[in-house]
PQR file with spaces between the fields and no chain letter, atoms N, CA, C, O and H, PARSE charges and radii, in Angstrom:
ATOM       1  N    UNK     1     -11.765   -8.309   19.875 -0.4000 1.5000
ATOM       2  CA   UNK     1     -12.581   -8.159   18.472 -0.0000 2.0000
ATOM       3  C    UNK     1     -12.453   -6.599   18.206  0.5500 1.7000
ATOM       4  O    UNK     1     -11.745   -6.343   17.232 -0.5500 1.4000
ATOM       5  N    UNK     2     -13.086   -5.302   18.988 -0.4000 1.5000
ATOM       6  CA   UNK     2     -13.129   -4.160   18.650 -0.0000 2.0000
ATOM       7  C    UNK     2     -11.484   -3.568   18.663  0.5500 1.7000
ATOM       8  O    UNK     2     -11.142   -2.624   17.950 -0.5500 1.4000
ATOM       9  H    UNK     2     -13.661   -5.510   19.780  0.4000 1.0000
ATOM      10  N    UNK     3     -10.473   -4.338   19.662 -0.4000 1.5000
ATOM      11  CA   UNK     3      -9.188   -3.438   19.547 -0.0000 2.0000
ATOM      12  C    UNK     3      -8.613   -3.718   18.013  0.5500 1.7000
ATOM      13  O    UNK     3      -7.686   -3.103   17.485 -0.5500 1.4000
ATOM      14  H    UNK     3     -10.750   -5.104   20.241  0.4000 1.0000
ATOM      15  N    UNK     4      -9.406   -4.818   17.416 -0.4000 1.5000
ATOM      16  CA   UNK     4      -8.378   -5.303   15.823 -0.0000 2.0000
ATOM      17  C    UNK     4      -9.495   -4.147   14.642  0.5500 1.7000
ATOM      18  O    UNK     4      -9.205   -3.621   13.568 -0.5500 1.4000
ATOM      19  H    UNK     4     -10.159   -5.317   17.845  0.4000 1.0000
ATOM      20  N    UNK     5     -10.276   -4.127   15.134 -0.4000 1.5000
ATOM      21  CA   UNK     5     -11.031   -3.173   14.187 -0.0000 2.0000
ATOM      22  C    UNK     5     -10.448   -1.738   14.353  0.5500 1.7000
ATOM      23  O    UNK     5     -10.210   -1.164   13.290 -0.5500 1.4000
ATOM      24  H    UNK     5     -10.512   -4.554   16.006  0.4000 1.0000
ATOM      25  N    UNK     6     -10.162   -1.020   15.567 -0.4000 1.5000
ATOM      26  CA   UNK     6      -9.194   -0.061   16.108 -0.0000 2.0000
ATOM      27  C    UNK     6      -8.061    0.020   15.265  0.5500 1.7000
ATOM      28  O    UNK     6      -7.826    1.034   14.607 -0.5500 1.4000
ATOM      29  H    UNK     6     -10.355   -1.486   16.431  0.4000 1.0000
ATOM      30  N    UNK     7      -7.447   -0.845   15.247 -0.4000 1.5000
ATOM      31  CA   UNK     7      -5.906   -1.434   14.596 -0.0000 2.0000
ATOM      32  C    UNK     7      -6.106   -0.900   13.274  0.5500 1.7000
ATOM      33  O    UNK     7      -5.784    0.237   12.928 -0.5500 1.4000
ATOM      34  H    UNK     7      -7.638   -1.669   15.781  0.4000 1.0000
ATOM      35  N    UNK     8      -6.779   -1.973   12.388 -0.4000 1.5000
ATOM      36  CA   UNK     8      -7.463   -1.596   11.510 -0.0000 2.0000
ATOM      37  C    UNK     8      -7.855   -0.559   10.946  0.5500 1.7000
ATOM      38  O    UNK     8      -7.649   -0.508    9.733 -0.5500 1.4000
ATOM      39  H    UNK     8      -7.041   -2.896   12.669  0.4000 1.0000
ATOM      40  N    UNK     9      -8.424    0.408   11.488 -0.4000 1.5000
ATOM      41  CA   UNK     9      -8.946    1.610   11.068 -0.0000 2.0000
ATOM      42  C    UNK     9      -7.991    2.662   11.535  0.5500 1.7000
ATOM      43  O    UNK     9      -8.262    3.709   10.946 -0.5500 1.4000
ATOM      44  H    UNK     9      -8.591    0.366   12.473  0.4000 1.0000
ATOM      45  N    UNK    10      -7.052    2.799   12.297 -0.4000 1.5000
ATOM      46  CA   UNK    10      -5.961    3.248   12.308 -0.0000 2.0000
ATOM      47  C    UNK    10      -4.636    2.916   11.074  0.5500 1.7000
ATOM      48  O    UNK    10      -3.632    3.616   10.946 -0.5500 1.4000
ATOM      49  H    UNK    10      -6.831    1.949   12.775  0.4000 1.0000
ATOM      50  N    UNK    11      -4.844    2.131   10.557 -0.4000 1.5000
ATOM      51  CA   UNK    11      -3.586    1.400    9.643 -0.0000 2.0000
ATOM      52  C    UNK    11      -4.174    2.457    8.544  0.5500 1.7000
ATOM      53  O    UNK    11      -3.760    3.561    8.191 -0.5500 1.4000
ATOM      54  H    UNK    11      -5.660    1.562   10.661  0.4000 1.0000
ATOM      55  N    UNK    12      -5.434    1.593    8.098 -0.4000 1.5000
ATOM      56  CA   UNK    12      -6.056    2.143    6.695 -0.0000 2.0000
ATOM      57  C    UNK    12      -6.031    3.748    7.023  0.5500 1.7000
ATOM      58  O    UNK    12      -5.805    4.312    5.952 -0.5500 1.4000
ATOM      59  H    UNK    12      -5.770    0.696    8.385  0.4000 1.0000
ATOM      60  N    UNK    13      -6.149    4.550    7.901 -0.4000 1.5000
ATOM      61  CA   UNK    13      -5.837    5.910    7.808 -0.0000 2.0000
ATOM      62  C    UNK    13      -4.696    6.558    7.588  0.5500 1.7000
ATOM      63  O    UNK    13      -4.500    7.658    7.071 -0.5500 1.4000
ATOM      64  H    UNK    13      -6.332    4.092    8.771  0.4000 1.0000
ATOM      65  N    UNK    14      -3.821    5.621    8.115 -0.4000 1.5000
ATOM      66  CA   UNK    14      -2.064    5.961    8.169 -0.0000 2.0000
ATOM      67  C    UNK    14      -1.704    5.973    6.922  0.5500 1.7000
ATOM      68  O    UNK    14      -1.010    6.836    6.384 -0.5500 1.4000
ATOM      69  H    UNK    14      -3.980    4.728    8.535  0.4000 1.0000
ATOM      70  N    UNK    15      -2.256    4.826    6.331 -0.4000 1.5000
ATOM      71  CA   UNK    15      -2.078    4.292    4.878 -0.0000 2.0000
ATOM      72  C    UNK    15      -2.458    5.784    3.547  0.5500 1.7000
ATOM      73  O    UNK    15      -1.729    6.185    2.640 -0.5500 1.4000
ATOM      74  H    UNK    15      -2.819    4.125    6.768  0.4000 1.0000
ATOM      75  N    UNK    16      -3.537    6.156    3.865 -0.4000 1.5000
ATOM      76  CA   UNK    16      -4.499    6.856    3.046 -0.0000 2.0000
ATOM      77  C    UNK    16      -3.712    8.457    3.205  0.5500 1.7000
ATOM      78  O    UNK    16      -3.611    9.200    2.230 -0.5500 1.4000
ATOM      79  H    UNK    16      -4.129    5.831    4.602  0.4000 1.0000
ATOM      80  N    UNK    17      -3.193    8.829    4.570 -0.4000 1.5000
ATOM      81  CA   UNK    17      -2.583   10.077    4.976 -0.0000 2.0000
ATOM      82  C    UNK    17      -1.242   10.007    4.100  0.5500 1.7000
ATOM      83  O    UNK    17      -1.122   10.921    3.285 -0.5500 1.4000
ATOM      84  H    UNK    17      -3.275    8.225    5.363  0.4000 1.0000
ATOM      85  N    UNK    18      -0.395    9.219    4.143 -0.4000 1.5000
ATOM      86  CA   UNK    18       0.832    9.093    3.040 -0.0000 2.0000
ATOM      87  C    UNK    18       0.724    8.427    1.598  0.5500 1.7000
ATOM      88  O    UNK    18       1.758    8.220    0.962 -0.5500 1.4000
ATOM      89  H    UNK    18      -0.492    8.477    4.806  0.4000 1.0000
ATOM      90  N    UNK    19      -0.366    8.133    1.144 -0.4000 1.5000
ATOM      91  CA   UNK    19      -0.394    7.816   -0.217 -0.0000 2.0000
ATOM      92  C    UNK    19       0.069    8.909   -1.077  0.5500 1.7000
ATOM      93  O    UNK    19       0.894    8.595   -1.935 -0.5500 1.4000
ATOM      94  H    UNK    19      -1.205    8.301    1.660  0.4000 1.0000
ATOM      95  N    UNK    20      -0.313   10.155   -1.009 -0.4000 1.5000
ATOM      96  CA   UNK    20       0.320   11.364   -1.638 -0.0000 2.0000
ATOM      97  C    UNK    20       1.511   11.545   -1.640  0.5500 1.7000
ATOM      98  O    UNK    20       2.013   12.051   -2.644 -0.5500 1.4000
ATOM      99  H    UNK    20      -0.984   10.410   -0.312  0.4000 1.0000
ATOM     100  N    UNK    21       2.262   11.219   -0.618 -0.4000 1.5000
ATOM     101  CA   UNK    21       3.562   11.034   -0.264 -0.0000 2.0000
ATOM     102  C    UNK    21       4.076   10.188   -1.050  0.5500 1.7000
ATOM     103  O    UNK    21       4.684   10.665   -2.008 -0.5500 1.4000
ATOM     104  H    UNK    21       1.855   10.807    0.198  0.4000 1.0000
ATOM     105  N    UNK    22       4.013    8.634   -0.918 -0.4000 1.5000
ATOM     106  CA   UNK    22       4.670    7.666   -1.502 -0.0000 2.0000
ATOM     107  C    UNK    22       4.652    7.540   -3.398  0.5500 1.7000
ATOM     108  O    UNK    22       5.412    7.018   -4.214 -0.5500 1.4000
ATOM     109  H    UNK    22       3.519    8.247   -0.140  0.4000 1.0000
ATOM     110  N    UNK    23       3.326    8.339   -3.499 -0.4000 1.5000
ATOM     111  CA   UNK    23       3.046    8.322   -4.963 -0.0000 2.0000
ATOM     112  C    UNK    23       4.216    9.327   -5.509  0.5500 1.7000
ATOM     113  O    UNK    23       4.545    9.207   -6.689 -0.5500 1.4000
ATOM     114  H    UNK    23       2.708    8.762   -2.836  0.4000 1.0000
ATOM     115  N    UNK    24       4.796   10.222   -4.773 -0.4000 1.5000
ATOM     116  CA   UNK    24       5.735   11.024   -5.248 -0.0000 2.0000
ATOM     117  C    UNK    24       7.535   10.299   -5.326  0.5500 1.7000
ATOM     118  O    UNK    24       8.564   10.523   -5.963 -0.5500 1.4000
ATOM     119  H    UNK    24       4.529   10.320   -3.814  0.4000 1.0000
ATOM     120  N    UNK    25       7.095    9.411   -4.320 -0.4000 1.5000
ATOM     121  CA   UNK    25       8.615    8.805   -4.267 -0.0000 2.0000
ATOM     122  C    UNK    25       8.623    7.693   -5.454  0.5500 1.7000
ATOM     123  O    UNK    25       9.690    7.242   -5.869 -0.5500 1.4000
ATOM     124  H    UNK    25       6.259    9.229   -3.803  0.4000 1.0000
ATOM     125  N    UNK    26       7.309    7.261   -5.999 -0.4000 1.5000
ATOM     126  CA   UNK    26       7.385    6.322   -7.245 -0.0000 2.0000
ATOM     127  C    UNK    26       6.730    4.823   -6.948  0.5500 1.7000
ATOM     128  O    UNK    26       6.707    3.881   -7.741 -0.5500 1.4000
ATOM     129  H    UNK    26       6.442    7.628   -5.663  0.4000 1.0000
ATOM     130  N    UNK    27       6.106    4.861   -5.345 -0.4000 1.5000
ATOM     131  CA   UNK    27       5.463    3.893   -4.924 -0.0000 2.0000
ATOM     132  C    UNK    27       4.320    4.098   -5.754  0.5500 1.7000
ATOM     133  O    UNK    27       3.692    5.142   -5.929 -0.5500 1.4000
ATOM     134  H    UNK    27       6.124    5.626   -4.702  0.4000 1.0000
ATOM     135  N    UNK    28       4.078    2.616   -6.390 -0.4000 1.5000
ATOM     136  CA   UNK    28       2.529    2.551   -7.444 -0.0000 2.0000
ATOM     137  C    UNK    28       2.773    2.840   -9.056  0.5500 1.7000
ATOM     138  O    UNK    28       1.977    2.584   -9.959 -0.5500 1.4000
ATOM     139  H    UNK    28       4.588    1.768   -6.247  0.4000 1.0000
ATOM     140  N    UNK    29       4.019    3.411   -9.174 -0.4000 1.5000
ATOM     141  CA   UNK    29       4.584    3.414  -10.490 -0.0000 2.0000
ATOM     142  C    UNK    29       5.698    2.604  -10.952  0.5500 1.7000
ATOM     143  O    UNK    29       6.364    3.000  -11.908 -0.5500 1.4000
ATOM     144  H    UNK    29       4.666    3.619   -8.441  0.4000 1.0000
ATOM     145  N    UNK    30       6.075    1.066  -10.133 -0.4000 1.5000
ATOM     146  CA   UNK    30       7.341    0.401  -10.080 -0.0000 2.0000
ATOM     147  C    UNK    30       7.147   -0.849  -11.218  0.5500 1.7000
ATOM     148  O    UNK    30       5.978   -1.230  -11.289 -0.5500 1.4000
ATOM     149  H    UNK    30       5.533    0.744   -9.356  0.4000 1.0000
ATOM     150  N    UNK    31       7.928   -1.424  -11.958 -0.4000 1.5000
ATOM     151  CA   UNK    31       7.670   -2.456  -12.914 -0.0000 2.0000
ATOM     152  C    UNK    31       7.155   -3.211  -11.985  0.5500 1.7000
ATOM     153  O    UNK    31       7.602   -3.262  -10.839 -0.5500 1.4000
ATOM     154  H    UNK    31       8.877   -1.115  -11.901  0.4000 1.0000
ATOM     155  N    UNK    32       5.917   -4.026  -12.509 -0.4000 1.5000
ATOM     156  CA   UNK    32       5.240   -4.892  -11.918 -0.0000 2.0000
ATOM     157  C    UNK    32       3.773   -4.704  -11.230  0.5500 1.7000
ATOM     158  O    UNK    32       2.980   -5.512  -10.745 -0.5500 1.4000
ATOM     159  H    UNK    32       5.553   -3.985  -13.439  0.4000 1.0000
ATOM     160  N    UNK    33       3.753   -3.111  -11.418 -0.4000 1.5000
ATOM     161  CA   UNK    33       2.584   -2.543  -10.710 -0.0000 2.0000
ATOM     162  C    UNK    33       1.296   -2.273  -12.164  0.5500 1.7000
ATOM     163  O    UNK    33       1.475   -1.349  -12.957 -0.5500 1.4000
ATOM     164  H    UNK    33       4.397   -2.455  -11.811  0.4000 1.0000
ATOM     165  N    UNK    34       0.511   -2.885  -12.246 -0.4000 1.5000
ATOM     166  CA   UNK    34      -0.351   -3.056  -13.346 -0.0000 2.0000
ATOM     167  C    UNK    34      -1.457   -2.103  -13.516  0.5500 1.7000
ATOM     168  O    UNK    34      -2.425   -2.259  -12.771 -0.5500 1.4000
ATOM     169  H    UNK    34       0.365   -3.636  -11.602  0.4000 1.0000
ATOM     170  N    UNK    35      -1.482   -1.105  -14.401 -0.4000 1.5000
ATOM     171  CA   UNK    35      -2.548   -0.617  -14.814 -0.0000 2.0000
ATOM     172  C    UNK    35      -3.418   -0.547  -15.815  0.5500 1.7000
ATOM     173  O    UNK    35      -3.104    0.152  -16.778 -0.5500 1.4000
ATOM     174  H    UNK    35      -0.696   -0.978  -15.006  0.4000 1.0000
ATOM     175  N    UNK    36      -4.727   -1.265  -15.817 -0.4000 1.5000
ATOM     176  CA   UNK    36      -5.649   -1.437  -17.264 -0.0000 2.0000
ATOM     177  C    UNK    36      -6.723   -1.023  -17.054  0.5500 1.7000
ATOM     178  O    UNK    36      -7.009   -0.656  -15.915 -0.5500 1.4000
ATOM     179  H    UNK    36      -4.982   -1.832  -15.034  0.4000 1.0000
ATOM     180  N    UNK    37      -7.538   -0.963  -17.971 -0.4000 1.5000
ATOM     181  CA   UNK    37      -9.253   -0.717  -18.614 -0.0000 2.0000
ATOM     182  C    UNK    37      -9.787   -2.075  -18.834  0.5500 1.7000
ATOM     183  O    UNK    37      -9.367   -2.825  -19.715 -0.5500 1.4000
ATOM     184  H    UNK    37      -7.305   -1.260  -18.897  0.4000 1.0000
ATOM     185  N    UNK    38     -10.913   -2.421  -17.836 -0.4000 1.5000
ATOM     186  CA   UNK    38     -11.356   -3.793  -18.572 -0.0000 2.0000
ATOM     187  C    UNK    38     -12.843   -3.262  -17.812  0.5500 1.7000
ATOM     188  O    UNK    38     -12.981   -2.902  -16.643 -0.5500 1.4000
ATOM     189  H    UNK    38     -11.254   -1.812  -17.120  0.4000 1.0000
ATOM     190  N    UNK    39     -13.835   -3.342  -18.841 -0.4000 1.5000
ATOM     191  CA   UNK    39     -15.577   -3.124  -19.019 -0.0000 2.0000
ATOM     192  C    UNK    39     -15.486   -1.846  -18.489  0.5500 1.7000
ATOM     193  O    UNK    39     -16.155   -1.687  -17.468 -0.5500 1.4000
ATOM     194  H    UNK    39     -13.723   -3.635  -19.791  0.4000 1.0000
ATOM     195  N    UNK    40     -14.750   -0.729  -18.949 -0.4000 1.5000
ATOM     196  CA   UNK    40     -15.065    0.823  -18.724 -0.0000 2.0000
ATOM     197  C    UNK    40     -14.657    0.725  -17.449  0.5500 1.7000
ATOM     198  O    UNK    40     -15.380    1.519  -16.846 -0.5500 1.4000
ATOM     199  H    UNK    40     -14.207   -0.858  -19.779  0.4000 1.0000
ATOM     200  N    UNK    41     -13.831    0.154  -16.580 -0.4000 1.5000
ATOM     201  CA   UNK    41     -13.368    0.670  -15.868 -0.0000 2.0000
ATOM     202  C    UNK    41     -11.901    0.534  -15.211  0.5500 1.7000
ATOM     203  O    UNK    41     -11.410   -0.594  -15.163 -0.5500 1.4000
ATOM     204  H    UNK    41     -13.244   -0.491  -17.070  0.4000 1.0000
ATOM     205  N    UNK    42     -11.301    1.451  -14.788 -0.4000 1.5000
ATOM     206  CA   UNK    42      -9.922    1.480  -14.477 -0.0000 2.0000
ATOM     207  C    UNK    42      -9.315    0.490  -13.212  0.5500 1.7000
ATOM     208  O    UNK    42      -9.601    0.765  -12.046 -0.5500 1.4000
ATOM     209  H    UNK    42     -11.700    2.368  -14.828  0.4000 1.0000
ATOM     210  N    UNK    43      -8.403   -0.750  -13.571 -0.4000 1.5000
ATOM     211  CA   UNK    43      -7.991   -0.933  -12.802 -0.0000 2.0000
ATOM     212  C    UNK    43      -6.667   -0.736  -12.253  0.5500 1.7000
ATOM     213  O    UNK    43      -5.939   -0.060  -12.980 -0.5500 1.4000
ATOM     214  H    UNK    43      -8.171   -0.973  -14.517  0.4000 1.0000
ATOM     215  N    UNK    44      -6.113   -1.172  -11.081 -0.4000 1.5000
ATOM     216  CA   UNK    44      -4.953   -1.014  -10.349 -0.0000 2.0000
ATOM     217  C    UNK    44      -4.553   -2.254   -9.882  0.5500 1.7000
ATOM     218  O    UNK    44      -5.518   -2.902   -9.477 -0.5500 1.4000
ATOM     219  H    UNK    44      -6.705   -1.721  -10.491  0.4000 1.0000
ATOM     220  N    UNK    45      -3.393   -2.880   -9.776 -0.4000 1.5000
ATOM     221  CA   UNK    45      -2.879   -3.945   -9.105 -0.0000 2.0000
ATOM     222  C    UNK    45      -1.565   -3.846   -8.854  0.5500 1.7000
ATOM     223  O    UNK    45      -0.793   -4.395   -9.640 -0.5500 1.4000
ATOM     224  H    UNK    45      -2.608   -2.354  -10.104  0.4000 1.0000
ATOM     225  N    UNK    46      -1.119   -3.227   -7.869 -0.4000 1.5000
ATOM     226  CA   UNK    46       0.298   -2.686   -7.001 -0.0000 2.0000
ATOM     227  C    UNK    46       1.339   -4.440   -6.511  0.5500 1.7000
ATOM     228  O    UNK    46       1.835   -4.659   -5.406 -0.5500 1.4000
ATOM     229  H    UNK    46      -1.746   -2.781   -7.230  0.4000 1.0000
ATOM     230  N    UNK    47       1.377   -5.278   -7.584 -0.4000 1.5000
ATOM     231  CA   UNK    47       2.367   -6.200   -6.686 -0.0000 2.0000
ATOM     232  C    UNK    47       3.510   -5.599   -6.167  0.5500 1.7000
ATOM     233  O    UNK    47       3.837   -5.597   -4.980 -0.5500 1.4000
ATOM     234  H    UNK    47       0.974   -5.101   -8.482  0.4000 1.0000
ATOM     235  N    UNK    48       4.056   -5.132   -7.020 -0.4000 1.5000
ATOM     236  CA   UNK    48       5.534   -5.100   -6.893 -0.0000 2.0000
ATOM     237  C    UNK    48       5.754   -3.736   -5.695  0.5500 1.7000
ATOM     238  O    UNK    48       6.845   -3.592   -5.144 -0.5500 1.4000
ATOM     239  H    UNK    48       3.790   -5.134   -7.984  0.4000 1.0000
ATOM     240  N    UNK    49       4.495   -2.735   -5.382 -0.4000 1.5000
ATOM     241  CA   UNK    49       4.521   -1.917   -4.297 -0.0000 2.0000
ATOM     242  C    UNK    49       4.182   -2.384   -3.187  0.5500 1.7000
ATOM     243  O    UNK    49       4.361   -1.759   -2.143 -0.5500 1.4000
ATOM     244  H    UNK    49       3.608   -2.852   -5.829  0.4000 1.0000
ATOM     245  N    UNK    50       3.549   -3.750   -3.249 -0.4000 1.5000
ATOM     246  CA   UNK    50       2.893   -4.594   -2.429 -0.0000 2.0000
ATOM     247  C    UNK    50       3.968   -5.199   -1.510  0.5500 1.7000
ATOM     248  O    UNK    50       4.045   -5.074   -0.287 -0.5500 1.4000
ATOM     249  H    UNK    50       3.403   -4.258   -4.098  0.4000 1.0000
ATOM     250  N    UNK    51       4.822   -5.910   -2.372 -0.4000 1.5000
ATOM     251  CA   UNK    51       6.005   -6.719   -1.666 -0.0000 2.0000
ATOM     252  C    UNK    51       7.038   -5.109   -1.345  0.5500 1.7000
ATOM     253  O    UNK    51       7.414   -5.376   -0.204 -0.5500 1.4000
ATOM     254  H    UNK    51       4.760   -6.011   -3.365  0.4000 1.0000
ATOM     255  N    UNK    52       7.432   -4.227   -1.543 -0.4000 1.5000
ATOM     256  CA   UNK    52       8.603   -3.549   -1.075 -0.0000 2.0000
ATOM     257  C    UNK    52       7.629   -2.719    0.065  0.5500 1.7000
ATOM     258  O    UNK    52       8.351   -2.139    0.876 -0.5500 1.4000
ATOM     259  H    UNK    52       7.127   -4.010   -2.471  0.4000 1.0000
ATOM     260  N    UNK    53       6.564   -2.572    0.257 -0.4000 1.5000
ATOM     261  CA   UNK    53       6.182   -1.952    1.588 -0.0000 2.0000
ATOM     262  C    UNK    53       5.831   -2.951    2.658  0.5500 1.7000
ATOM     263  O    UNK    53       5.810   -2.630    3.847 -0.5500 1.4000
ATOM     264  H    UNK    53       5.977   -3.043   -0.401  0.4000 1.0000
ATOM     265  N    UNK    54       5.505   -4.385    2.153 -0.4000 1.5000
ATOM     266  CA   UNK    54       5.824   -5.555    3.480 -0.0000 2.0000
ATOM     267  C    UNK    54       7.009   -5.710    3.789  0.5500 1.7000
ATOM     268  O    UNK    54       7.217   -6.126    4.929 -0.5500 1.4000
ATOM     269  H    UNK    54       5.522   -4.646    1.187  0.4000 1.0000
ATOM     270  N    UNK    55       8.213   -5.427    2.876 -0.4000 1.5000
ATOM     271  CA   UNK    55       9.669   -5.672    2.953 -0.0000 2.0000
ATOM     272  C    UNK    55       9.764   -4.513    4.319  0.5500 1.7000
ATOM     273  O    UNK    55       9.925   -4.744    5.518 -0.5500 1.4000
ATOM     274  H    UNK    55       8.044   -5.089    1.950  0.4000 1.0000
ATOM     275  N    UNK    56       9.617   -3.378    3.682 -0.4000 1.5000
ATOM     276  CA   UNK    56      10.008   -2.070    4.920 -0.0000 2.0000
ATOM     277  C    UNK    56       9.138   -2.657    5.868  0.5500 1.7000
ATOM     278  O    UNK    56       9.858   -3.037    6.792 -0.5500 1.4000
ATOM     279  H    UNK    56       9.487   -3.191    2.708  0.4000 1.0000
ATOM     280  N    UNK    57       7.837   -2.952    6.135 -0.4000 1.5000
ATOM     281  CA   UNK    57       7.348   -3.335    7.542 -0.0000 2.0000
ATOM     282  C    UNK    57       7.943   -4.115    8.066  0.5500 1.7000
ATOM     283  O    UNK    57       8.307   -3.946    9.229 -0.5500 1.4000
ATOM     284  H    UNK    57       7.252   -2.644    5.385  0.4000 1.0000
ATOM     285  N    UNK    58       8.224   -5.191    7.389 -0.4000 1.5000
ATOM     286  CA   UNK    58       8.827   -6.460    8.312 -0.0000 2.0000
ATOM     287  C    UNK    58      10.027   -6.055    8.732  0.5500 1.7000
ATOM     288  O    UNK    58      10.402   -6.606    9.767 -0.5500 1.4000
ATOM     289  H    UNK    58       7.929   -5.329    6.443  0.4000 1.0000
ATOM     290  N    UNK    59      11.053   -4.939    8.066 -0.4000 1.5000
ATOM     291  CA   UNK    59      12.561   -4.808    8.475 -0.0000 2.0000
ATOM     292  C    UNK    59      12.036   -3.722    9.901  0.5500 1.7000
ATOM     293  O    UNK    59      12.790   -3.790   10.872 -0.5500 1.4000
ATOM     294  H    UNK    59      10.749   -4.491    7.225  0.4000 1.0000
ATOM     295  N    UNK    60      10.914   -2.847   10.022 -0.4000 1.5000
ATOM     296  CA   UNK    60      10.461   -2.028   10.751 -0.0000 2.0000
ATOM     297  C    UNK    60      10.057   -2.607   11.925  0.5500 1.7000
ATOM     298  O    UNK    60      10.100   -2.012   13.001 -0.5500 1.4000
ATOM     299  H    UNK    60      10.302   -2.792    9.233  0.4000 1.0000
ATOM     300  N    UNK    61       9.735   -3.538   11.808 -0.4000 1.5000
ATOM     301  CA   UNK    61       9.042   -4.791   12.980 -0.0000 2.0000
ATOM     302  C    UNK    61      10.187   -5.636   13.461  0.5500 1.7000
ATOM     303  O    UNK    61      10.068   -6.174   14.562 -0.5500 1.4000
ATOM     304  H    UNK    61       9.701   -4.021   10.934  0.4000 1.0000
ATOM     305  N    UNK    62      10.925   -5.756   12.987 -0.4000 1.5000
ATOM     306  CA   UNK    62      12.273   -6.539   13.342 -0.0000 2.0000
ATOM     307  C    UNK    62      12.950   -5.627   14.222  0.5500 1.7000
ATOM     308  O    UNK    62      13.255   -5.970   15.364 -0.5500 1.4000
ATOM     309  H    UNK    62      11.022   -5.320   12.093  0.4000 1.0000
ATOM     310  N    UNK    63      13.192   -4.539   13.784 -0.4000 1.5000
ATOM     311  CA   UNK    63      14.255   -3.833   14.560 -0.0000 2.0000
ATOM     312  C    UNK    63      13.590   -2.883   15.739  0.5500 1.7000
ATOM     313  O    UNK    63      14.251   -2.093   16.412 -0.5500 1.4000
ATOM     314  H    UNK    63      12.944   -4.260   12.856  0.4000 1.0000
ATOM     315  N    UNK    64      12.145   -3.100   15.874 -0.4000 1.5000
ATOM     316  CA   UNK    64      11.539   -2.517   17.399 -0.0000 2.0000
ATOM     317  C    UNK    64      11.149   -3.526   17.783  0.5500 1.7000
ATOM     318  O    UNK    64      10.608   -3.599   18.886 -0.5500 1.4000
ATOM     319  H    UNK    64      11.608   -3.742   15.327  0.4000 1.0000
């Protein structure tokens, strides 16, 4: 159980550190990524970016 918590923490750390670089590449602003305001709060639903990053991760895992 502790091993999985460490893995999740490290993955979140890596995602957080590469997030500015990914936004410069356009990830997060693709068609299908929704940004809207509701109840005075900004909401962001990155459907297309999630699919794209999942495909990249699956390709990397397949070749490793």
